[in-house]
C-alpha positions, 0 to 999 in steps of 0.5 A, a space after each residue: 700039094 703046095 698051099 697057095 695064098 693070094 694077097 690082095 689089096 690097094 696100094 699102101 694098104 699093108 700087103 707087103 708088111 703082111 707078107 714079111 710077117 707071114 714069111 717070118 711065121 712060116 719059117 718059125 714053123 719050119 715051113 719053106 715059103 716061096 713068093 711071086 710078087 707083081 709090081 706095076 712099075 719096072 723097078 722091084 721096090 717091094 721085093 727088096 723086103 723078101 729075104 734072099 733065102 726065099 725063092 722069089 719070082 717077079 712080074 714087073 710092069 704088068 698086072 697079074 690079072 691081064 697080060 701078066 696071066 701067062 707070065 704068072 703061069 710060067 713063073 709058077 711052073 718054074 718054081 714047081 720045077 726049080 724050087 723046094 717050097 711048102 707054101 706059095 704066096 702071090 702078092 698082087 698089085 693094088 690094081 688086080 681084080 681078085 677073080 682075075 688074079 685067081 684065074 691067073 694062078 690056075 692052070 690045068 697043067 699044075 692044078 693038082 699040085 696046088 691047094 689054093 687056100 684063099 684070097 686075103 684082102 688087106 683093107 686100109 680102114 681109113 680108106 674104107 671110111 673115106 671110100 666115097 672120095 675115090 673115083 668110081 673105078 677105084 671105089 668099084 675095084 676096092 669093093 670087089 677086092 673085099 667082096 671076093 675075099 676069104 679073109 679080110 684084114 681091116 688094117 691100120 685099126 690103131 688109127 681109128 676110134 672105137 666107134 669107127 672100128 665097129 663101123 668098119 667091121 659092120 660095113 665090111 660084114 655087110 659087103 662080104 658076110 662069108 669072110 672072116 674079118 680081123 682088125 689088124 695093125 701093120 698087117 699082122 695076121 696069125 698064121 693059124 687064121 691063114 691055115 684055116 682057109 680053104 678055097 679049093 674044092 676037089 671033085 674026088 674029095 667030099 667034105 661036110 659043110 662047116 658052119 662059118 667056113 662057107 666060102 662063096 668064091 672057090 674053085 673046082 678041078 673037073 677031069 673027063 674020061 670021055 669025049 664030047 661034041 663041041 655042041 654038047 659041051 657048049 650046051 652044058 656051058 649055056 646052062 651054067 649059073 651066072 656065078 661061074 666066072 671062069 673056066 679053062 683047061 683041055 676038053 676031049 672033043 670027038 674027032 680031034 686027036 688031042 683035047 682042045 684048049 677051052 676058055 670061058 669068061 663071063 659067057 664067052 667061049 673060046 676053043 683053040 686046037 692043041 697039037 700035043 696030048 694035054 691032061 683032059 681037065 678044066 678048072 672052074 672058078 666062081 661062087 659055090 662051084 662045088 654044087 654045079 652039075 658037071 657034064 658027063 658026071 655019070 660017066 666020070 671016074 
């Protein structure tokens, strides 16, 4: 299993500085990192900060969370096939919504090869204090990046007074009480803080809950060992809680030779026929998805 971290945060928040420092720490521990870097422009400015010995894939002039989703999947598949690495870091653009970005990382084709450790959001502390000056759209995205993070870096804390530092931490905790918050400068985060994250929840591995380790946004890989009718499956989907944001994968449907490609996003369902045998599994993304009842659970392996 390859550990995967998703770095989120606004432009100028310090993501690339964090990336460079984390790469250094990984190498010092003898781990081999790989990087996927998403940049909105056509010139890869930030990727120049990554050493040549680190496998690097770039997604230029597009957002990882929309049209870039398929590109991201292809880049991950290429890395898994071509490169020898232990840890994959995906740095998103400042315009990426964390749920959308996390969705772009998952594919039932390689979900069992990746261990999604979590979303690390770098928040510019001064920008946080002045967030009311942002446009409504930018402020909403800023808040979403923080609300869905598993680890928050309150960066550039050296520019604040002690009173401002306390206010930033208090307000961030109020928005996301599930995440651990670190006050940082230059995006420096101890590697141990990253290793302690765990956002992937497998069905074949039950772990006791740990106080302080509860992560509300997580994932779940669900495998099927029998077929369903579309009506039966969609009835289960309709009963899902609103905290299930995304599902995608391949569902075995009665009367169909191959599992059908299934996609679900915020209440909308899409079915697409497949013409080759794909793994009968889906990936579910949302809040507390490990507690969601699964269709056919009594018949699963």
